[in-house]
C-alpha positions, -999 to 999 in steps of 0.1 A, spaced: -324 36 508 -291 55 509 -301 77 480 -334 85 498 -314 96 529 -291 118 508 -321 133 491 -338 140 524 -307 156 538 -303 178 507 -340 189 509 -336 196 546 -305 217 539 -323 236 513 -352 243 537 -328 256 563 -309 278 538 -340 293 523 -355 299 558 -323 315 572 -318 336 541 -353 352 542 -354 387 556 -388 392 572 -410 368 591 -434 368 562 -406 360 538 -394 332 561 -428 317 563 -432 319 525 -398 304 520 -405 276 545 -438 268 528 -421 267 494 -393 245 506 -419 221 522 -438 219 490 -405 211 471 -397 185 497 -432 169 494 -429 169 456 -395 152 457 -407 126 482 -437 119 460 -416 115 429 -392 92 447 -420 70 458 -434 69 423 -400 59 409 -397 32 436 -431 18 427 -422 17 390 -389 0 397 -407 -26 419 -433 -32 391 -406 -36 365 -387 -60 387 -418 -81 393 -426 -82 356 -391 -93 348 -391 -121 374 -425 -133 361 -411 -134 326 -380 -154 337 -403 -178 355 -424 -182 324 -393 -189 302 -381 -214 327 -414 -233 328 -416 -233 290 -381 -247 288 -389 -274 313 -421 -283 294 -402 -285 261 -376 -307 278 -404 -329 291 -392 -324 327 -410 -341 354 -411 -310 376 -422 -280 354 -423 -255 382 -395 -229 386 
């Protein structure tokens, strides 16, 4: 969450810098549009990365649970759930 906030702050600062640095109104509008596109792209990539991390975490936890249940089964444990 903290990285997301830092990234959002950085993108916002970039938008402000590009907008203030533009000379004409048309340049400001174009700069603003470009910065918004970059911001949207960064947000999309961050969400994709978050989804991939979540999926990998779920896969790892399922694997650990399978290993645990296999070990209990081999040990002939009464309760084979983990």
